[in-house]
C-alpha positions as CSV (number, residue, x, y, z in Angstrom):
1,M,17.3,-7.2,29.9
2,S,15.0,-9.7,28.2
3,H,12.7,-9.0,25.3
4,F,9.4,-10.3,24.0
5,P,10.3,-13.0,21.4
6,I,8.4,-12.6,18.2
7,T,7.8,-16.1,16.9
8,G,4.4,-16.2,15.2
9,I,2.2,-19.1,15.9
10,Q,4.5,-22.1,16.1
11,G,3.6,-25.8,15.9
12,G,1.8,-27.7,13.2
13,N,1.9,-27.0,9.5
14,K,2.6,-23.6,8.0
15,A,-0.9,-22.1,8.0
16,P,-1.7,-20.0,4.9
17,R,-3.0,-16.4,5.4
18,R,-6.2,-16.3,3.4
19,N,-8.0,-13.7,1.3
20,V,-10.3,-12.1,3.9
21,D,-13.2,-11.6,1.6
22,E,-13.2,-15.3,0.5
23,W,-12.8,-16.5,4.1
24,F,-15.5,-14.1,5.5
25,A,-18.0,-15.1,2.8
26,E,-17.5,-18.7,3.8
27,A,-17.8,-17.9,7.5
28,R,-21.3,-16.4,6.9
29,Q,-22.5,-19.8,5.5
30,P,-22.0,-22.1,8.5
31,M,-24.0,-24.9,7.0
32,K,-21.9,-25.0,3.9
33,H,-18.5,-23.9,5.4
34,P,-18.6,-25.0,9.1
35,V,-14.8,-24.6,9.6
36,A,-14.7,-21.0,8.5
37,A,-17.8,-20.2,10.6
38,I,-16.1,-21.8,13.7
39,Q,-12.9,-19.8,12.9
40,L,-14.7,-16.5,12.8
41,S,-16.1,-16.6,16.3
42,P,-12.7,-16.9,18.2
43,F,-11.1,-14.5,15.7
44,L,-13.5,-11.7,16.5
45,R,-13.7,-12.5,20.2
46,G,-10.0,-12.8,20.5
47,L,-9.5,-9.5,18.6
48,K,-11.9,-7.8,21.0
49,L,-9.9,-9.1,24.0
50,F,-6.7,-7.9,22.4
51,Q,-8.1,-4.4,21.8
52,D,-9.4,-4.3,25.4
53,A,-6.1,-5.1,27.0
54,D,-4.9,-2.3,29.3
55,P,-1.9,-0.4,27.8
56,L,-1.2,0.8,31.3
57,D,-1.3,-2.5,33.1
58,T,1.4,-3.1,35.7
59,N,2.1,-6.5,34.1
60,S,4.6,-5.7,31.4
61,R,3.5,-8.5,29.1
62,I,-0.2,-7.4,29.1
63,R,0.9,-3.7,28.8
64,E,3.4,-4.0,26.0
65,L,1.4,-6.6,24.0
66,S,-1.9,-4.6,24.2
67,Y,-3.4,-3.5,20.9
68,Y,-2.9,0.2,21.8
69,R,0.8,-0.2,22.5
70,I,1.5,-2.4,19.5
71,A,-0.4,0.0,17.2
72,G,1.6,2.9,18.8
73,I,4.9,1.3,17.6
74,H,4.0,2.5,14.1
75,G,3.7,6.2,15.1
76,W,2.1,7.7,18.1
77,P,2.3,8.2,21.1
78,Q,5.8,9.6,20.6
79,N,8.8,9.5,22.8
80,L,8.0,6.1,24.3
81,P,10.1,2.9,24.2
82,W,8.5,-0.4,23.4
83,D,9.8,-3.6,24.9
84,D,12.5,-1.4,26.6
85,V,13.9,-0.3,23.3
86,P,13.9,3.5,22.8
87,P,12.7,5.0,19.5
88,N,15.0,6.8,17.0
89,E,16.3,10.0,18.6
90,G,13.5,9.8,21.1
91,L,10.8,10.1,18.4
92,N,9.6,6.9,16.8
93,F,10.6,3.8,14.8
94,C,9.6,5.1,11.4
95,V,11.3,3.3,8.4
96,H,9.2,4.7,5.5
97,G,11.3,5.9,2.6
98,Q,14.1,3.4,3.5
99,T,15.2,0.1,2.0
100,T,14.1,-1.7,5.2
101,F,10.6,-0.6,4.8
102,P,9.3,-4.0,3.5
103,T,11.3,-6.1,6.0
104,W,10.6,-4.0,9.2
105,H,6.9,-4.6,8.8
106,R,7.3,-8.4,8.6
107,P,8.1,-9.1,12.3
108,Y,5.7,-6.2,13.2
109,L,2.8,-8.1,11.6
110,A,3.9,-11.3,13.3
111,L,3.1,-9.6,16.6
112,Y,-0.5,-9.9,15.6
113,E,-1.3,-13.3,14.1
114,R,-3.2,-15.2,12.7
115,L,-4.6,-12.7,10.1
116,P,-6.0,-12.8,6.6
117,Y,-5.1,-10.3,3.9
118,W,-7.2,-7.8,2.1
119,D,-6.7,-8.1,-1.7
120,Y,-8.0,-4.7,-2.8
121,A,-6.3,-5.1,-6.2
122,S,-8.4,-8.0,-7.5
123,R,-11.5,-6.8,-5.8
124,P,-11.3,-2.9,-5.5
125,A,-13.6,-2.3,-2.5
126,I,-13.5,-2.2,1.2
127,C,-13.3,-5.7,2.7
128,E,-16.8,-6.7,4.0
129,I,-15.6,-7.7,7.4
130,A,-14.3,-4.2,8.1
131,S,-17.4,-2.5,6.9
132,L,-20.0,-3.9,9.3
133,E,-20.6,-2.5,12.8
134,S,-22.0,-5.8,14.0
135,V,-21.4,-9.4,12.8
136,D,-23.3,-12.6,13.6
137,I,-21.1,-15.2,15.1
138,L,-21.7,-18.7,16.5
139,D,-23.3,-18.6,19.9
140,T,-21.3,-20.8,22.3
141,A,-24.4,-21.3,24.4
142,K,-26.4,-22.5,21.4
143,P,-24.1,-24.4,19.0
144,D,-26.7,-24.3,16.2
145,G,-27.4,-20.6,16.6
146,T,-25.7,-17.2,16.2
147,V,-25.5,-14.0,18.2
148,P,-24.8,-10.5,17.0
149,F,-21.3,-9.3,18.1
150,I,-19.9,-5.7,18.0
151,N,-17.3,-6.0,15.3
152,P,-13.8,-5.0,16.4
153,M,-12.7,-4.9,12.7
154,Y,-15.0,-2.0,12.1
155,S,-13.4,0.4,14.5
156,Y,-10.9,0.3,17.4
157,R,-12.4,1.9,20.5
158,L,-10.7,2.4,23.9
159,A,-12.1,-0.1,26.4
160,T,-12.4,2.8,28.9
161,G,-14.7,4.7,26.6
162,S,-12.4,7.7,27.0
163,T,-10.9,9.9,24.3
164,F,-7.4,9.3,23.1
165,D,-6.1,12.4,24.8
166,D,-7.7,11.9,28.1
167,V,-4.7,12.4,30.4
168,D,-6.5,11.0,33.4
169,A,-7.4,7.8,31.6
170,M,-4.4,7.4,29.3
171,K,-1.7,9.3,31.3
172,K,1.6,9.3,29.3
173,L,0.0,7.4,26.4
174,A,-2.4,10.2,25.7
175,I,-2.3,11.4,22.0
176,Q,-3.1,15.1,21.8
177,G,-3.7,15.5,18.0
178,I,-2.0,16.6,14.8
179,S,-1.3,20.2,14.1
180,T,0.7,22.2,11.5
181,E,1.8,25.8,11.8
182,G,-0.2,26.2,14.9
183,K,-3.4,24.9,13.4
184,M,-5.0,21.7,14.8
185,V,-5.8,19.3,11.9
186,I,-7.2,16.4,13.7
187,T,-8.0,16.6,17.4
188,S,-7.4,13.1,18.7
189,G,-8.6,14.3,22.0
190,Q,-12.2,14.3,20.6
191,V,-11.8,10.8,19.2
192,K,-13.0,7.6,21.0
193,G,-12.7,5.3,18.0
194,T,-11.0,5.0,14.6
195,S,-12.9,6.3,11.5
196,R,-12.7,6.2,7.7
197,Y,-13.6,9.1,5.4
198,V,-15.8,11.0,7.9
199,I,-13.6,13.4,9.8
200,K,-14.1,16.9,8.3
201,L,-13.3,20.5,9.0
202,P,-14.5,22.3,11.0
203,I,-14.1,19.8,13.7
204,D,-17.4,19.1,15.6
205,P,-16.8,17.4,19.0
206,K,-20.4,16.2,18.9
207,A,-20.2,14.6,15.5
208,P,-21.0,10.9,15.3
209,W,-17.6,10.0,14.0
210,V,-16.1,10.8,17.4
211,E,-17.3,7.3,18.4
212,G,-15.7,5.7,15.3
213,I,-17.4,5.4,11.9
214,S,-16.5,3.9,8.5
215,D,-18.0,5.3,5.3
216,K,-18.2,2.0,3.4
217,R,-19.2,3.6,0.1
218,A,-16.5,6.2,0.2
219,V,-13.7,3.7,0.7
220,T,-15.1,1.4,-2.0
221,N,-15.4,4.3,-4.4
222,A,-11.8,5.4,-3.8
223,F,-10.6,1.9,-4.6
224,K,-12.7,1.7,-7.7
225,G,-11.4,5.0,-8.8
226,H,-14.7,6.9,-9.1
227,A,-17.4,8.2,-6.8
228,W,-20.6,7.3,-8.6
229,P,-21.4,4.1,-10.5
230,D,-22.3,5.9,-13.8
231,V,-18.8,7.6,-14.0
232,K,-16.3,5.8,-16.1
233,N,-13.2,7.2,-14.5
234,K,-10.0,6.9,-16.4
235,A,-8.1,5.9,-13.3
236,S,-10.1,2.7,-12.8
237,G,-7.9,-0.4,-13.0
238,T,-4.7,1.3,-11.9
239,I,-4.4,-0.6,-8.6
240,A,-4.4,-4.1,-10.2
241,E,-2.1,-2.7,-13.0
242,N,0.5,-1.5,-10.5
243,V,0.4,-4.8,-8.6
244,Y,0.8,-6.7,-11.8
245,R,3.8,-4.7,-12.9
246,L,5.4,-5.0,-9.5
247,L,5.3,-8.8,-10.1
248,T,6.3,-9.0,-13.7
249,E,9.6,-10.2,-15.1
250,D,12.6,-7.8,-14.9
251,Y,10.6,-4.7,-14.0
252,F,13.2,-3.9,-11.3
253,E,16.9,-4.2,-11.5
254,S,17.6,-4.1,-7.7
255,W,16.1,-4.4,-4.2
256,S,16.1,-0.6,-3.6
257,A,14.2,0.0,-6.9
258,F,11.5,-2.4,-5.8
259,A,11.4,-1.6,-2.1
260,T,11.2,2.1,-1.6
261,T,9.9,5.4,-3.0
262,K,13.4,6.9,-2.5
263,Y,14.6,8.6,-5.7
264,Y,18.0,7.5,-7.0
265,D,19.4,10.0,-9.5
266,E,22.0,7.6,-10.8
267,S,19.5,5.1,-12.1
268,P,17.8,6.4,-15.3
269,D,15.4,3.6,-15.6
270,A,11.8,4.8,-15.9
271,R,10.4,1.6,-14.5
272,R,11.8,2.1,-11.0
273,W,9.5,5.0,-10.3
274,L,7.0,2.3,-9.4
275,S,7.7,0.7,-6.0
276,F,6.4,-1.6,-3.3
277,E,6.1,1.4,-1.0
278,N,4.3,3.5,-3.5
279,L,1.5,0.9,-3.7
280,H,1.4,0.8,0.0
281,N,1.1,4.6,0.3
282,M,-1.9,4.8,-2.0
283,A,-3.9,2.2,-0.2
284,H,-3.6,4.3,3.0
285,V,-5.2,7.3,1.4
286,W,-7.8,5.2,-0.4
287,S,-8.7,3.6,3.0
288,G,-8.8,6.8,5.0
289,G,-9.4,9.8,2.7
290,G,-7.2,12.5,1.2
291,D,-8.9,15.8,1.8
292,I,-10.3,16.8,5.2
293,S,-12.0,19.9,3.8
294,K,-14.2,18.0,1.2
295,E,-14.4,14.2,1.2
296,G,-13.2,13.7,4.8
297,V,-10.4,11.7,6.2
298,G,-9.7,8.9,8.7
299,H,-7.0,7.4,10.8
300,M,-5.5,5.5,7.8
301,S,-4.7,8.8,6.2
302,F,-2.2,9.6,8.9
303,L,1.0,7.7,9.2
304,E,1.1,8.5,12.9
305,L,-2.3,7.0,13.7
306,S,-3.0,4.5,10.9
307,A,-2.1,1.3,12.8
308,F,-4.9,1.9,15.3
309,D,-7.4,1.2,12.5
310,P,-8.0,-2.6,12.3
311,I,-8.0,-2.5,8.5
312,F,-4.3,-1.4,8.6
313,W,-3.3,-5.0,9.5
314,L,-5.2,-6.6,6.6
315,H,-3.7,-4.0,4.2
316,H,-0.2,-4.7,5.4
317,N,-0.7,-8.5,5.2
318,F,-1.5,-8.0,1.5
319,I,1.6,-5.9,1.1
320,D,3.7,-8.6,2.8
321,M,2.1,-11.1,0.4
322,I,3.3,-9.1,-2.6
323,L,6.8,-9.1,-1.1
324,A,6.6,-12.9,-0.6
325,I,5.5,-13.5,-4.1
326,W,8.2,-11.2,-5.5
327,Q,10.8,-13.1,-3.4
328,T,9.5,-16.4,-4.8
329,E,9.7,-15.2,-8.3
330,T,13.2,-13.7,-8.0
331,K,14.8,-16.4,-6.0
332,N,18.2,-17.3,-7.7
333,K,17.1,-15.8,-10.9
334,L,19.5,-15.3,-13.9
335,V,18.9,-11.7,-14.9
336,L,20.4,-9.1,-17.2
337,L,21.5,-6.1,-15.2
338,S,22.1,-3.0,-17.3
339,H,24.0,0.1,-16.2
340,Y,25.6,3.0,-17.9
341,E,28.8,1.3,-19.2
342,F,27.9,-2.3,-19.3
343,S,25.3,-5.1,-19.3
344,S,26.0,-8.4,-17.6
345,L,24.2,-11.6,-17.0
346,T,24.3,-12.5,-13.3
347,L,22.6,-14.8,-10.7
348,S,20.7,-12.6,-8.2
349,S,18.0,-13.0,-5.6
350,F,17.6,-9.2,-5.6
351,W,17.7,-9.4,-1.8
352,F,19.3,-6.0,-0.7
353,D,21.6,-6.0,-3.7
354,N,23.1,-3.0,-5.4
355,L,22.4,-0.7,-2.5
356,E,23.4,3.0,-2.6
357,P,25.8,4.4,0.0
358,G,24.0,5.1,3.2
359,D,21.1,2.8,2.6
360,P,20.2,0.4,5.4
361,N,21.3,-3.2,4.5
362,A,20.0,-6.7,5.2
363,T,22.0,-7.1,8.4
364,D,20.9,-3.9,10.1
365,P,18.8,-4.7,13.2
366,L,15.0,-4.2,12.7
367,L,14.5,-2.4,16.0
368,Q,12.6,-3.1,18.2
369,F,11.9,-6.7,17.3
370,Y,13.7,-9.6,18.8
371,T,14.0,-13.4,18.2
372,A,13.6,-16.1,20.8
373,D,17.4,-16.0,21.2
374,E,17.3,-12.4,22.3
375,Q,18.8,-11.1,19.0
376,P,17.3,-8.3,17.0
377,F,15.7,-9.5,13.7
378,T,17.8,-8.8,10.7
379,N,18.3,-10.9,7.6
380,D,16.5,-13.9,9.1
381,I,13.1,-12.6,8.2
382,K,14.0,-13.1,4.5
383,D,12.2,-16.4,5.0
384,W,8.7,-15.5,6.1
385,T,8.0,-19.1,7.0
386,V,10.2,-18.6,10.2
387,F,7.0,-17.2,11.6
388,N,5.2,-20.4,10.5
389,Y,2.9,-18.8,8.0
390,T,2.6,-18.6,4.2
391,Y,-0.1,-17.3,1.8
392,D,-2.8,-19.3,0.0
393,I,-1.4,-18.2,-3.4
394,L,2.0,-19.6,-2.4
395,A,1.0,-22.8,-0.6
396,P,2.1,-25.9,-2.5
397,K,-0.7,-27.8,-4.1
398,P,-0.9,-31.6,-4.6
399,S,-0.5,-31.1,-8.4
400,Q,2.8,-29.4,-7.8
401,M,4.4,-32.2,-5.9
402,K,6.9,-34.7,-7.5
403,P,6.6,-38.4,-6.9
404,D,9.4,-38.2,-4.2
405,G,7.3,-35.7,-2.2
406,S,9.4,-32.6,-3.2
407,L,8.0,-29.5,-4.7
408,D,8.2,-29.1,-8.5
409,E,9.4,-25.5,-8.5
410,E,8.9,-25.0,-12.2
411,K,5.3,-26.1,-11.9
412,H,4.8,-24.0,-8.8
413,L,6.1,-20.9,-10.5
414,A,4.0,-21.5,-13.6
415,D,0.9,-21.8,-11.5
416,L,1.8,-18.7,-9.6
417,A,2.2,-16.7,-12.8
418,A,-1.2,-18.0,-14.0
419,E,-2.8,-16.8,-10.7
420,I,-1.2,-13.4,-11.0
421,N,-2.5,-13.1,-14.6
422,K,-6.0,-14.1,-13.4
423,R,-6.1,-11.7,-10.5
424,Y,-4.2,-8.6,-11.7
425,S,-3.7,-8.4,-15.4
426,T,-5.7,-5.5,-16.8
427,S,-4.0,-3.8,-19.8
428,C,-2.6,-7.2,-20.8
429,S,-6.2,-8.6,-21.0
430,E,-7.4,-5.6,-23.0
431,V,-4.6,-5.9,-25.5
432,L,-4.9,-9.7,-25.9
433,S,-8.7,-9.3,-26.3
434,A,-8.2,-6.7,-29.1
435,R,-5.7,-9.1,-30.8
436,S,-7.7,-12.2,-30.2
437,M,-7.5,-13.2,-33.8
438,R,-3.7,-13.3,-33.7
439,A,-1.7,-16.3,-32.8
440,E,1.6,-14.7,-31.9
441,A,3.2,-16.0,-28.7
442,A,4.0,-12.5,-27.5
443,P,2.0,-9.7,-29.1
444,Q,3.6,-6.3,-28.6
445,S,1.8,-3.1,-27.8
446,P,2.8,0.4,-26.7
447,H,2.7,1.1,-23.0
448,Y,2.4,4.5,-21.3
449,I,3.3,5.6,-17.8
450,I,3.6,8.9,-16.0
451,N,6.5,9.2,-13.5
452,V,6.3,11.7,-10.7
453,T,9.3,12.9,-8.7
454,Y,8.5,14.9,-5.6
455,D,9.7,16.1,-2.2
456,K,7.3,14.5,0.2
457,H,8.3,16.9,3.0
458,A,8.2,20.1,0.9
459,L,4.8,21.2,2.2
460,K,5.2,20.0,5.8
461,E,2.0,18.0,5.5
462,L,0.6,15.2,3.4
463,Y,-0.5,16.1,-0.1
464,S,-1.9,14.5,-3.2
465,I,-0.7,15.0,-6.8
466,H,-3.8,14.4,-9.1
467,L,-3.3,14.0,-12.8
468,F,-6.0,14.5,-15.4
469,A,-6.4,14.1,-19.1
470,G,-9.0,16.7,-19.8
471,P,-10.8,19.6,-18.1
472,L,-12.1,19.4,-14.5
473,D,-15.8,19.1,-14.2
474,L,-17.1,21.5,-11.5
475,A,-20.1,19.2,-10.9
476,Y,-17.8,16.9,-9.0
477,D,-16.8,18.1,-5.5
478,S,-14.0,15.5,-5.1
479,D,-10.9,15.5,-7.2
480,R,-10.9,11.7,-7.1
481,A,-14.4,11.6,-8.6
482,Q,-13.3,13.6,-11.7
483,P,-14.1,11.5,-14.8
484,N,-10.8,12.7,-16.5
485,R,-8.6,11.7,-13.6
486,L,-5.7,9.5,-14.7
487,G,-4.5,8.7,-11.2
488,T,-3.0,10.1,-8.0
489,V,0.3,10.0,-6.2
490,F,-0.1,10.4,-2.4
491,T,2.9,11.5,-0.3
492,F,2.0,9.7,3.0
493,S,4.4,11.9,4.8
494,R,4.0,13.6,8.2
495,F,3.0,16.9,9.5
496,N,6.0,19.0,10.7
497,P,8.3,16.1,9.7
498,A,11.6,17.6,11.0
499,E,10.1,17.9,14.5
500,T,8.2,14.6,14.7
501,C,10.2,12.0,12.8
502,A,13.9,11.2,13.1
503,S,14.3,9.5,9.7
504,C,12.2,12.2,8.1
505,K,14.7,14.8,9.5
506,G,17.5,12.9,8.0
507,Q,15.8,12.7,4.6
508,I,15.2,16.5,4.7
509,N,18.8,17.2,5.6
510,Q,20.0,15.0,2.7
511,G,17.5,16.5,0.2
512,D,16.0,13.2,-0.6
513,L,13.2,13.0,-3.2
514,S,10.5,10.4,-3.7
515,T,9.0,8.7,-6.7
516,G,5.6,7.5,-7.9
517,Q,4.2,6.0,-11.1
518,I,0.8,6.0,-12.7
519,P,0.0,3.6,-15.6
520,I,-2.1,5.3,-18.2
521,M,-2.4,2.6,-20.9
522,G,-5.9,1.8,-19.8
523,A,-6.9,5.4,-19.8
524,M,-5.6,6.0,-23.3
525,T,-7.5,3.1,-24.7
526,K,-10.7,4.4,-23.1
527,D,-10.2,7.6,-25.1
528,V,-10.5,5.9,-28.5
529,E,-13.5,8.1,-29.4
530,D,-11.4,11.2,-29.1
531,P,-10.1,12.4,-32.5
532,F,-6.6,12.7,-31.0
533,V,-6.4,9.0,-29.9
534,A,-6.8,6.0,-32.2
535,D,-7.0,2.3,-31.3
536,A,-4.1,0.4,-29.7
537,D,-2.3,-0.1,-33.0
538,G,-2.2,3.6,-33.6
539,M,-1.2,4.8,-30.2
540,D,2.3,5.9,-31.2
541,P,4.2,8.4,-29.1
542,D,3.7,11.3,-31.4
543,R,-0.1,10.8,-31.3
544,I,-0.2,10.4,-27.5
545,G,2.2,13.2,-27.0
546,R,0.1,15.5,-29.1
547,Y,-3.0,14.4,-27.1
548,L,-1.4,14.9,-23.7
549,E,0.2,18.2,-24.7
550,R,-3.3,19.5,-25.0
551,F,-5.1,17.7,-22.2
552,L,-2.7,16.6,-19.5
553,V,-2.9,18.7,-16.3
554,W,-2.1,18.2,-12.7
555,K,-3.2,19.6,-9.4
556,I,-1.6,19.5,-5.9
557,V,-3.9,19.5,-2.9
558,T,-2.8,19.1,0.7
559,L,-4.7,16.9,3.2
560,T,-6.1,20.0,4.8
561,G,-7.6,21.1,1.5
562,R,-5.0,23.7,0.5
563,E,-4.4,23.8,-3.3
564,V,-0.7,24.6,-4.1
565,Q,0.4,25.7,-7.5
566,P,2.8,23.1,-9.1
567,G,5.5,25.7,-9.6
568,D,5.5,26.3,-5.8
569,V,6.3,22.6,-5.0
570,P,10.1,22.1,-4.8
571,G,11.4,19.0,-6.5
572,L,8.3,18.3,-8.5
573,K,8.9,16.8,-12.0
574,I,6.3,14.9,-14.0
575,T,7.3,12.9,-17.1
576,V,5.4,10.8,-19.6
577,F,7.1,7.7,-20.9
578,A,6.3,5.5,-23.8
579,G,7.5,1.9,-23.6
580,R,6.9,-1.5,-25.0
581,A,4.8,-4.2,-23.5
582,E,5.0,-7.8,-24.6
583,H,2.0,-10.0,-23.7
584,S,1.5,-13.7,-24.1
585,H,-1.5,-15.8,-24.8
586,A,-0.1,-18.5,-22.5
587,T,-1.8,-18.1,-19.1
588,D,1.4,-19.0,-17.2
589,H,3.5,-16.3,-18.8
590,L,3.7,-12.8,-17.4
591,S,4.0,-9.7,-19.5
592,A,7.3,-7.8,-19.9
593,Y,7.7,-4.0,-20.1
594,S,10.8,-2.3,-21.4
595,I,12.4,0.4,-23.6
596,Y,10.8,3.4,-22.0
597,K,11.6,6.8,-23.6
598,P,10.3,10.2,-22.5
599,V,7.5,11.9,-24.4
600,F,8.6,15.5,-23.6
601,R,5.9,17.1,-25.7
602,A,3.3,16.0,-23.2
603,T,4.8,18.0,-20.3
604,A,7.1,20.6,-21.7
605,G,6.3,24.2,-20.6
606,K,4.0,23.1,-17.8
607,P,5.0,24.0,-14.2
608,G,6.7,20.9,-12.8
609,G,6.7,19.2,-16.2
610,A,9.8,17.6,-17.8
611,S,11.3,18.9,-21.0
612,E,14.3,18.2,-23.1
613,E,16.1,21.2,-21.4
614,L,15.2,20.0,-17.8
615,G,15.6,16.3,-18.5
616,A,13.4,13.4,-17.8
617,Y,14.6,12.3,-14.4
């Protein structure tokens, strides 16, 4: 039995995946940027042909490599093999919540190449190319002219014009919809195209979103952290802040801490509540929507359906870029690893190191993806350039080359750090601005985070944990629009997980919990006018603890709009931590975060809150 080899686009130099907003802006200026304009036309035309490929074609190559079938690998339709490889326990290939989450998606993305990435951290808004129903591209009949083209990045629609559950048209590939406890949540049978933020209850089969609609403003507002321009939401800036801390020095002590939201009770390090997967999860709900009863949802909101939305692939390319940057930074790094009984200095690449018993390891096959040698991908995808791509931020520059033509790695890493500071540093910039008259190499400041431990399967559906510092304003219909919102943790789980997901079933049986982290330093500095909060120099744990004791509240809302009391959510624990941040005036030095201690006063006595009696972890 032969398999489809996943090789990426071989031949020529390693092409950098570019920032989609920068590339698309150039492509719309053909006189100034003719190369980008020429690239845009085959990119969109090719994507349309890809999307129109028949997933039921008798030719196995056309069928299996169609957009519908490749998107279906990530979730639905269930119970179907891909490339003659059966899914886990006959259900699907899900790897969320596992240590192979970052690596499994790398060959998956290489099935669909060449793609740019969507950097929603440095520019928190929907990427322009995915927000337009029609795009002007070069007219092949008139080289100097353009022609409007229905944009396949806006929405994926079936070429047959049928709905996703049309058994006559889709046969065994039909997707019936998502239901929980007998109640239909999203009726895929009424859907002809993917949408964002427009699917609402009660379901109306004649609503415009049936054809596939994207609410550009809603997606952008979600990423900005507020719903109206005049609202200064406390959560704004948390996306870039999370990306920055993912990439800063010594924030994680192991691969598992970086890679997955899985909770490890033997690792009492407050920093590891942040993770690569946690950032990924939040971008899904920001792209699709988190409450079908109020703001509306879309296909990105559902793990089972998200890969059908063309924006999924741009999002995951950004996530893969974060992984590639982190790998570059941690390659053969001398680090101090601290545990209960000892601290030791060791050389580590962090690649699948210090795994817990039962965790997937680097040599486990990444089913169902095969090399040209008919072997399943495993550890060989550690080097992303095997697929002949890199990222613009990592591509060597002439100034980084030595006279002998080799790369000056020290210069390369210094330039990379400078670019990370430029793109993602938020609280660091605020602190250094406030201390601009000082000349210290590494000014110190307090740093506050909120860690959330939760059972993502507890409610048998997706849910959001919203945190606020202050009362909720009834004038705002959406929880995310609340001016006092500090941030949100989104579970990105499945409906009826034990019945629909093999790995989810295993997580439930093992009692696995998940983690999320919200940085609140920016929010605290925005409250300087409050009598309980002083300037950055006075933000000591006692003062912040007193403030949050009074104002910190949280709210749990399912995707179907059901509010659940925190005391009724098994496994929930919310802890405020105070740590230390060290920032540098040098542009090529990243900040360092350490010495986090719980501020129990902020959460003690609140349902789901940590206390000295219950512990911090």
